[in-house]
N, C-alpha and C positions, 0 to 999 in steps of 0.2 A: 382395413386403414380406417383410423378417425381422425378426426381433427380437436386438439383440446381446445378450451374455450377460457384459456387463462389459467391463473393459479389460483386456487379456491382459498387456500389460507396457508400461512408461513407461522410456525411457532417457533420463538426463539428462547432457549434455556439461558437464564443468567445467574451469576454468581453475586452480584451487588444488587439484591432486589430494590432497596429503597433508591439508590441513584438510578437505576435502570428505569424503575416504574416512574419517577419524576422525569427522567429524559424522555420516554415514550409517551406519556401523558402530555407532553408539550408538543412534541414532534407529529406525533399522528394526526391531532385534530387538525393541526396546521396543514398536513397534507390532504386534508379532506376527509379523513377517516372519522367515523362516528364510534364512540365507546359503546360497547353492548354488554360488557361484564368488567367488573372491577372487583377483586377478591383479595385475599392475604396472600394468595400463590400465584394468581394467574389475573392478567390484563389482556383484553381481547379488544380489537377495533375493526371496523369494516368500511370499506369504502372502494372505490375505484375498480370495482370487479374482483375484488380479492379481500382478506381479512390479514391482519397481524396479531400475532399473540405473544406475550412475554409470560413465561412461568419462571417461578424459582427453582434453582437447583436442588438437588439432595444435599444435605448437610454434609457429606463427605467429599463435596466438590466445592463447598465455599471457599472463596478466595482465588479460585483458579481463574485464569485469562484465556482467551481464545488465541490459538496460533494458527495463523491462515494456511501454513504450510502442512499442517497436520492433515490427516486423513479426515474428509468431512466436508462441510459447506465452506466454500472461499469466502463468498460474499453475496449478497442480495442487491438486485438492481431494481430500483422503481422507476417507471418512466413518467417524465413529465410531460405536458402538453405544450411547452415552449422553453426557449432560452432563458426566458424572464422568470420562469418558475423555478427553472435550476439555479439561478441567482437568489431568488427569494428564498428557496430552501437552504441554500448554502447560508445565508444571512440567518435563517431561524436555528440552524445546527450551532452556528458560532455564538448565538445569543445564549444558547442552553448549554454552552460548554463542552459540545462535542468537538473531537478532535479531526480537523480536516486533513487527510493524508495528502490530496492534491486536487486542484480545480477550485472553483469552475474554471474549464479549459476545453479547447477543441481537442478532441482526439482523432486518429485516423481508422478507428474501427469500423467506420460505415460514412458513407457521406453525410456531412453536417452533424456528424455526432458533437455533442455538448454535454458536459458530465463534471461530476466532483465526486470524490470518493471520501469517506468518514468513518469515523468509529463510535460505537456507542460506550458506555462507560466500562464495560466489559471486553472491550475490543473487538466485538462483533463488526465486522466491516459492512458498511452498506454503500451504495451508489445512488445517485438520482441522475437521469440523463435525459435527454432530448435528442430524437433522431428524427428528422423530417421524411416524409415519403416512406418507401418500402426498407429503407436501411439496408441491410446485407442481401435482402432478396431483390435487388435491383433488377435483376434478370433471373427468371424462373430456371433457367438452364445454365447460368453460372453466377451464382452467388459469389460477392466479394470475400475476401480472406480477411480476418482482422489483423492478420499480422503475415508478412513474406518471410519473417524470420522464424526457421524451424526450432530455434531454441528460446523462443519468445516465453518471457517469464513475467507474470503480472503481479507477482509477491511484491508486498512492500518491504521497506528495509525493517529490520528488527527494531523496536522500541523498547527501551530499558527503562521500564517502569514495574514500581510495585505497587499492588492494589492497597488502597487505604478504605476500610470501612467508614 
């Protein structure tokens, strides 16, 4: 067995390059990440023991939007250091035109869980949360369950939108 040391990087493929580039160029530095590459098809920021990159999609996928129920990545959650940081991040997302799906609010996924979920211009869902202490690993022999409902579904309601370049 090994123990991973965090997420090294996450690369998101976007169909609305100009909108996504502007969105992430504002958001990622606000989250304490430093831009290390900015090209015509790829933007890369590093910080918080990880990196986030966005890349332009292939031309055959231009205009597509993410569907969270489809096979693939559902959402990305970034861990904040405090509830106040969650509030500040939500304010920044609002200021740069991101769609906030829910929150900031408390959740019962873990003791003290505080979060908000938002979408980038392509509908890629992200979350910023704060969990004090050990979160779900309150007890090493009996971690908490994020839901007692065996039919739990964390998918958002469908949004009726058409992409505009």
